[in-house]
N, C-alpha and C positions, 0 to 999 in steps of 0.2 A: 676303656675305663681304667683310670690310674689306681694304684694300690699304695696305701700309706701305712707305716708302722708308727704307732704312738707309744712312747715309753715314758712312764711317770710312775713313781711309787705310790701315788694317791689315786685309788680306783675312781673316785668321783671326777678327778681331773681328766683321766683318760676317757671317761664316758662323755664328758662335756665336749672335749676336743673331737673325739671320734664322731659324735653326732653332727657337729658342725662340718666336719670333712665329708660325711655322708651326704649332707644336703648339697654339696658341690660335686657330687658324683663319684667320690672316692669309695673304694672298698677298703675297709679299715681292719688292721690287726692291732692288738694291744699287748703290752708287756709291762710288768710292774717292777722289773729288775733287769740289770744288764745281762745276766746269763740267759734269761728267757729271750731277750731281744736278739742276742747273737744267734741263738738257736733258730729263731724265726727267720732271720736273715739268711741262714744257711739252707732253709727248707722252703722259702717262699720268694718269689720275684717281687721286689718292692721298688716303687718309683720315687718314694720320699720317706724320710725318717723325721718325725717330730719328737724332740728329745728334751726332757727336763734336765737341768744342770745339777740341782741339789738332790742327789739320791744316795742312799746308804750303800755300803759295800763297794760297788763300782759306780763312781760318780759320772755325771753326764759328760764332762770333758774327756775323761779317760775312755769312756765308751765311744765318744765321737772319734777320738784318735784311732781306736781299734777298728771301727767301721771304715774310716777313711783309708786305713792301711790295706784293706781288701776290696774296697768298692768306691766308685765315684758317685754313688747315689746322692742326690741333694739332701742336706741335713739342715733342719731348722731347730735352733736351740730356744728353749723357754726358760726364763730365769727371773728371780727377784733381784739379782745383782745388776745394778744400773750404772756403775762407774765405767768410764771410758776404758780403763785398763781391763775390766772384766769382759767387755765386748771384744776388745782386741784379742784377749786370751782365747775366747771362744772361736774367733776366726782363725787364729793361729793353729788351733787344734783341728781345723778342717771344716768348720761350719760354713754354710752358705748364707744363712740368714739368722737373725737374732731378735727375738721378741721378748720384751720385758713385761713382768707382771706388775700391776693387773692389766689384763688385755681383754678385748672383746673376742669371743670365740669365732665370730664371723670374720674378723680381721685375719686371724690365724688361717682360717680356711681359704680366704681369698689370696693371701700371700703364698700359701702352699700351692694353690692352683696356678699362680703366676710362675712359681719356680719350675713346676713340671712342664708348663706350656713353653717357657723359654728354652728349656732343655730340648724340647722336640722341634724347635725351629731349625731347619736344616739348609745349609749351603756349604760349599767348599771354597775356602779362600786360599790363594797362593800368593805369598809375598816373599820375594827372594827364594831362599831355600826352605822357607817355612810353609807348611801345609796345614790348614785348620779345617777339619771336617766336622761340622756341627751336627750332621745326621748321625754319624757313628761316634761322635764325641771323642775324636782322636786328634793328636797333634804330632807331626813329624818335623824334624829340623835336620837338614842335610842327610835325610834318609834314616835318621834315628828317631824311634818312637819315644815320646815323652809322656809320662803319667802326670796329669794335672788334676788337682781337686776342682770341683765344679765351679767355684767362684773364680778361681784363677783362670780357668778355661773361658768363662764368660768375659772376664776382663780382657784376655788376649784376643778373643773373637771381636769384642767391641772395638778395640784399638785397630784390629785388622780391617774391620769394615769401614773405619774412618781414617785409614792410613793416609799419611801426608798432611793430616789436619790435627794440630795440637788440641788436646782435651783437658779441660780443667778438672780438678778433683770433684767439683760439683756435677759436671757433665757425666763423669764416670759413676758417681754415686747414683744418679738418676737412672742411667742406662743399665748398670750391673745389679745394683741393690734395689732398684725400683722406688727409691725415695730420695728426697733432698734434705730430710730432717733426721737422719740417723745420728744419734749421739756420738760425738767424736768422729764424725764422718771423714774429716781430712786425714786423721791418723789411721783410720780403717783402710782408706784407699792407699795411703803411703805404705802401710805394712803389707798389704796384698801385692802391691807392685814390687816391693822388695823380695817377697817370697817367689813371685813369678820370675823375676830376673835371675834369682838363684837357680831355679830349675832350668831356665834357658841356657844358663852359663855352663852347663855340663857339656855343651857343644861349643867349641872355640868360636868366639865372636857372637854367641847366641844372645847375650845380655843386651847387645846393641839394637835388638829388635824392639826394645821398649826403652825409649830415651826420655830424659827429663829436659823440659824446655823451661829454663829458669824464669820464674815469675809468671809462667803461664800454666804449665801442667805437664802432660805426658804425650808422647808421640811415637807412633810406629812409622818408620820411613816407607815411602811408596816405591818399592823396588819391583822391577819386572820379575815374573816367575822364573825360578831356577838360577837367579843371579844373586850371589852374596854381595854384601856391601863392602 
């Protein structure tokens, strides 16, 4: 049974979302401020965080960033902000999914369930000197362990599973975010690819594992295990 932490300064909203998650089999903890949320994360094992953006004192984006600095737990943001720039900011702060208000509680619950389920899908991929272990949620490149936020990990794993085959931004949006209709989807994918390349680039030549195919999309080269390109 998965465990979720729901963080919103409105008790009615945490109750609604919490009930929806419980109908999908989640155990639910709730917090109405950032400090309480951080305390619960220190004292409880959590498989998912559902987090409101507009909160007093410690806003959702700042809290998201603090959570991501210490954990790779999937984070879903809830917000009334609907501009593409707002969605991109949320993803840049480490969020894995972004649901805009108004929303149906069942949609939130099903998307939460999908986030946790996809995280549990386990295989080990070896491409060149890159090793992606989806069971342990680890990535190593040339023997160096890399810390990747959940969405960047999913993007890398998706490209690895489809190595040698260019993927359009729409393909990646469906595979990684689970939708083809995310507002600003092309920019969301582009921003996530940029962040992923930056993390891979800490190892010399690492950024070359995620390549741009002009006019098509993105590609991971199909390299035999243990061989750098």
